N, C-alpha and C positions, 0 to 999 in steps of 0.2 A: 218129910222131905229131906233130901240131902242138904247139908249146910251150904249156904251161899258162898260163892267165891268172888274174888275181885280181879283175878288175873286171866280170865278166859279170853280167847281170841275167836272172832267170827270164822265160820267155815272150818271148824274143828270138831272132832268127835266129842271132846269134853264139853263143848258149848251146847251139845244136844242133850246131855244128861245132868249137867250141874246148873243150878241157878246162878246167874251173874247179877250182882248188885254192888255198885261202888258206894262207899260211905258218903261221898260228897253230894249224892243226890238227896240226902235228907237235909233240907234247908231249914230256915228258922221257923217257918209256919206252913210249909207244904213240901212236896217232894218233886224233883225234876231231874231227869237223866237224858242223855243222848241215847236213843234207842239203838241197840245193837253193839254200841261201844261201851256203854256203862250199865246197861241192863238188858237182859233177854226175856223171852216170854216165861221161861221157868222162874226167872227172878221176879217177874211181876206176880206170878202165882204164889211164890214165897212171901212177897209183900202182902198179898191178899190174906194168906194164912196168918201172918203176923198181925195185920190190922184187925182181922176178925177175932183173933185171940185178945187183942187189946179191948175191943168192944165187949166181948164176953166177960172180961174181967171187970168192966164197968157196968155189967148187968144189962147190956144192950144186945139185941139179936137182929133187929129189923134195920136194914141198911138200904138206902136208895142209891142207885148208881146211874151213870150216863156217860156220854163221851162227846168230844168235839170233833170237828170235821178235818181229819188228817188221814192220810192213806193207811196208816197202821193202827189208829186208835181203837177201832172195833175189835181187832185181835187182842190188843192190850187189855181192853175192858173185859173181854171174855176170860182172859187168863186171870185177871184180878177177881172176877166173879167166882171162878173155880176155887181160888184160894179162900175167899170169904165163905163159900159153902163148905169147904173142908173144915173150917173152924166152927161150923154149926150155925152160921148166920142165915137169916131169911133175906135173900137178895131181891130187891124190887128194882127192875131195870126200866128206865124211861126212855132209853134209846139215844138218838142224836139230839142233843139239847145244849143250851147255854148253861154255864155254871150256875147262874141265879135260878134257872129252872129247877135244878137239883136242890138248891136251898129251899125253894118254894115247896117242892115235893115233900120235904121233911114235915111241913105243916099240913099240906093237903092230903098226904097219903099216910100220915101217922108213922113216919119213919124217924126215930130218934137220931140215927146216924146217917152220914153221907160220905160217899167216896166217888167223886166225879173225876173221870180221866180227862185231863187237859194239859196242854203245854202253854196255856194262856197265850200271851203275845210272843213267846219265844219263837225263833226261826224254825223252819222245818228241820226235822231230825230229832227234835226234843219231844219228850213226853213227860207226864207227871200225874200227880193225884192231889186234889184239894179235898180235905176231909175234916170231919168233926163228929162229935156225938152229944152235943148239947146245943140244940138250935137256939138262936141263929149263929152261934159261935163256931169258929174253926180252930184247928190246932195251933198252939203256940210252941215255943221252944221246949218246954217241959214235956208236953205230949209227944212232940216229934222225937226227942231224945229217948223217951221210953219206948216208942215204936221202933226206933233204930236198934236199940238193945235187943228187943224181941226178935227182930228179923235177922240181924247179922249174927246173932249168937244162937240162932236156930231154936228159939224158945216157943215157936208157934205150936199150938196144941190142936190136934184134930178132935172134933166132937161130932156126934150124930146130930141129926135134926136140920141140916142145911137144906135150903130150898131156893127155887128160882121162879120169879113171876115177871112177865113182861107186861108193861102197861102201854096200851096202844094210844096213839094220838095225844100224848101229853103236851105236845106243842100247843094244841088248841086250848087245853085246860089252863096252861100258863097265860096265853094271850088273853083269854077271858078275864083272868084274875088281875093281870097287871093293868088292864085298861078300864076295869070296872070303876064307875064313879068319876071318870075323867072325860070331859067334853069341852073342847075349845069353843069360844064364842064366835070365832071367825076362822077361815081356812088358812092358817099360817103356811106360807110357802117355804118348805124346808128340804134341803138336800140331805139324804141319808147315805153315808159311806161306811162300808164294813170291810174293805180290803179283801173281799172274796172269802172271808171267814164265816164261821157258823152263824153269826148275828144277822147275816143277810136273809135268813129264814124268818127272823123275828122282828127286828127293829122297824123296817118299812111298814109291815102290816100293822104293828101296834100303833104307830103314829097315824096311819090312815083311820084306824078305828076311833081315835079321839077327835077326828075331824081335820087333820092336817092335809095340806096339798103336798104330797110327797114326790120327790124326784130321786130315783135310785141311781147311785154311782158305785160301781165295783161291788155289787151285792150278790152276783151269781157265785155259787160255791165253787171254789177251785183251790185245792190244798197245795198247789204249787205257789200260791200267792204271787201271781205274775206281775202285779202292778207295784206293790210295796208291802212291807210287813204290816199286818193289821194291828197297829199300835198307835193310839191317838196322841202319844207323846212324841212320836217319831216325826221329824220335820218333813220327810218325804210324804207321809200321809197328810200332814197338815197343809202342805203346799198343794196337794191334789184336791183337798177339801176347799181351799181358798179359790183355786181355779174354777171349781164347779159352781161355787156361789156366784162368781162373776159371770160365768157362762150363762147360767140360767136365771140370773136376776133374783135369786132367792133371798129370803130374810135371814137365813142362817144355814149352817151345815152342822149336823151332829155326826160324829164318827164313833162307832162302837167297836171295841177290840175283838180279838178272835174268839174269846170264850164268853163275851157279853157282860162282863162285870165292870167294865170301865167305859167312860164316855168323854169324848173331846168335843170342843165347840169352836166354830169359826163364825164371825159375825157377818152382817150384811155388807161390809166393806171388804170382806175377804181376809180380815185380820184374825189370827188365832187368839183366843182368850184362854190362857192357861187355866186349868181346872181349879186351882186355888182361888183365882179371882172370880171364876164362875160361882164358886162356893160362897164368896162374899155377897154376890148378888142374890143367890138363893137364900142366904142367911137373912138378908134384908127383907125378902119377900115373906119368909116363914116367920120371922120375929115380929112382923107387923100384925100377925094373927095369934102368936103364942107369947104370952106375957113372960118376961124374964127368961127368954129362950137361952139355952146353952148349946154350944157347938164344940166338937172335938176336931182338931186339924193336925196334920202331921208336921214334923219339924222342917220339912222342905217347903212349907207353905209361906205365902206372903205375910208380911207384918201388918198388912192393911186391917186384918181382923181386930187389931188392938187400937187402931187410930181412926177407924171410920166413924164419922160423926153420927151417921144414921144408926149404926149398930149400938153406939154409946147411948143415943137417945132412946133406943128401944130396950135398954137395960140388958144387952146381950153379954154373956160371959163366954170366953173362948179358952179352951184348954189345948195347949200344944203337946203332942204326944209322939210316941215312936212311929216311924214310917213302917207301913206294912198293913195289908188288909185285915189280918187277924188281930193286930194290935189295936187299930182304930175301931174295928168292930167291937172288940171286947171293952175298950174304954168307953165307947158310946153307950154300950149296954150298962156298964157299971155306974156311970153317972146319970143314966136316964136322960141323956142329952136329946135334944130335938133331932139332931142329925150329926153325922160326921163326914168330913170332907178330906180327901187326900189329893195332893198335887198331881199324882199319876192318873187321876180320873175316877177313882173309886168314890162313890157317894153312898152313904148309909143313912137311911131314913127310918127312924123309930116309929111305932104306931102313933097316930092313926094312918100316916102316909105310907109306911112300909113295915116290914117285919124285922128290920134291924140289920139285914145283910146288904151287901153291895150288889147293885143291879144297874147296868148301863142303860137298859131300856127304860126303866123307871126314872132314871136320872134325866134321860132325854125328854120324857114326858114332863118332868118337873120344870125343865128349862123352857119348854114351849108354854106351859101354863104361866110361868113367871112373865114371859113376854106378853101373853094374853092379858095379864093383870096390869100391864104397863100403860094402858090407855092410849095405844097407838104409837108409843115411842119405839124406836128401833133398838136393837140390841147394842149397836155402837153408841147410841145415846145413853143407855144405861151404864155402859162401861165408862163413858166419859165423865160420869158423876163420881166415879171412884177416886180416892186420893191417888195421885200419879206416882207410879213406881216403874222402874225399868228392871225387868227380870229375865233370866235365862230359861231356856228349856232344861229339862233334866239331862245331864251329860254323863256318860259312862266310860271312863278310861279303864282299859283292861287291867285286871289284877287277879292273879290266881286265887282260888278259894283258900288255899293254905297260907296265903300271904296277906290277904286284904285286911284282916282284922289287926294284924301287927302294924301295917302301914297306917291305919287310922289311929291306932294307939300312939304311934310315934308323932303323927301330925298334931294330935290332941295335946300331947306333952309339950311340943314346940310352942303352941299357942299359949298354953297355961304358963309356961316359963317366961314367955315374952310379956304377958300381962303382969306377972308377979314382979318383973323388973321395971315395969312402967314403960315398956317399949311401945312403939307406934307402928301403925300400918297406914300407908297413904297419908302420913303426917298426922294421923289421928290416934287417940288412945283407944284401947279396947274397952267398950262399955260393958259387954257381957259375954260370957261363954256358956253355952248350954250343951250338956253332954248326955242328955237322955237317950240319944240315938246318934252315934257318931259325934261330931263336934260342929256346932253352929256358933260362929264368931260375929258379933255385931259391933260396929264402930260407933263413934259419938254421933255421927249424923244419921244413923239408922241403916247405913249400908252393911250388908251381911253376906257371909258365905257359909256353905255347908259342905262337909265331906263325910260320907259314911260308907260302910261296906254294903254292897248289894245283898239282898236276902235270897235272891234266886238265880244269880248268874255270877261267873267269875269276873267281877268288875267292882269298881268303886262307883259311888253316886255323888255328883257334884252339882250344886245349884248356887247361884248368886243373885242378889237383888240390891237395888239402890233406890231410895226415894228422892235423890238429888239430881242424877243425870245418867244418861247412857254411858258417858265416859267413865263415871265412877263405877258403874256396874262392870264394865270391861276391865277397869283397873284392878278391882279386887279379884276378879277371875285371874288376871295375869299374875298377881301376887300369889294366889293359892296354887296356880299351875306350876309356878317356879318352885314352890315348896315340894309339891308332889314329884316334880321331875328329878329331884335329888334321890329319889328311891327307884332303883333299877327295876323293881318288881312292877312298877306302873308302866303300862304300855299305851297304845293308841286309843283315842277316844272314838266312841261310836258316832258322836256328833259334837261340834265345837262352835262356840260363838266367835 
């Protein structure tokens, strides 16, 4: 193929004959571009050729692929498949599916590699690919950088032997697998919200099959996303989920994101429970059955994991690790942990509960089973037993991809210098600074803040929490926001407390 270019414009002759791929689309652990502006179909084909070359270098030929529900994703998947076949790969296409369906297909269809076309929860206009060649793991920075070099430097190698197979009705295959062995003792009344994304085809049916009384909200497929962005961390979706619980008198609402690998929860009172705290409840449930259970959580997650008396009594060990589905997935596998939880709503269950990858539908099943095990208690009752903390949703101030890491480095240095000098924040000394992923600063009373660079969008990620009061939580956010505002590269937030 012709060497990819980064300077092409739509509606030009050059855009019809040259691949367009911008370097910024290669993220930390997957790839995402604005379709038409940052990548064209020839660029996707070149990506497929490069990815297929990578797989061949690893001794892998058989690749499962699929796509999420957006107006352009089928064309993009077809272009990717063409590139993979040019590289000599055996492509196994499972059609319109959730990302975890493609992960499951690696096991069910004996496909070592995966390349699923999805923009995840990103707004319309975005596309991307989640990929891996060592089930259940997905690419990390080393693999992405190697792929980036192959693609942008035109190192893709055409080989004979490429083929294409389409697998019919894999939706049913997945639904049978994800619900097998799960049956509720009573018909829990649950609202299922999917924001008109792909998960509308899967989540309601899966929960009905395990015996739930399902009420569907915004589950019809509509790639315009007319109600809200299908992101269970987004306050618009959470508020819609809350309204639905109150309207229908449900016991809870589960919200599954656009490509089905994340799950959000709203309780019987219509209160959102952030996924890190749901993880604590799941950890309690799982550790009651697994002796000395270990869990992996991301640095955005609540400190409750370390102070919860039930987890302590159950001998639980918790490992805080880098934010990102590939990082948590890999760490959960490396440690042989019972499960991994991410504040964004990714849940990773190792055998026997799952295969180690993130699956929002399986997470929803786990939440319902946890409630079923609770002896008639409501979800709000379970949440009330957690040590009290006040925490923010994940907030994302805009920051360009070429600036965000420098801003985080500067903020990190500012905090480290302050701690070295014995300085205080909110009248308190800094108890600890964790820099495994961005910077997480904890004060003497346990109040903490985090800022890191987003792995998949031009933005920062900000989270704050306090075990003392809502006022303290807002105060530490105000302090962090003031530090960020000194950097002109930092723009408006997507949402703000």
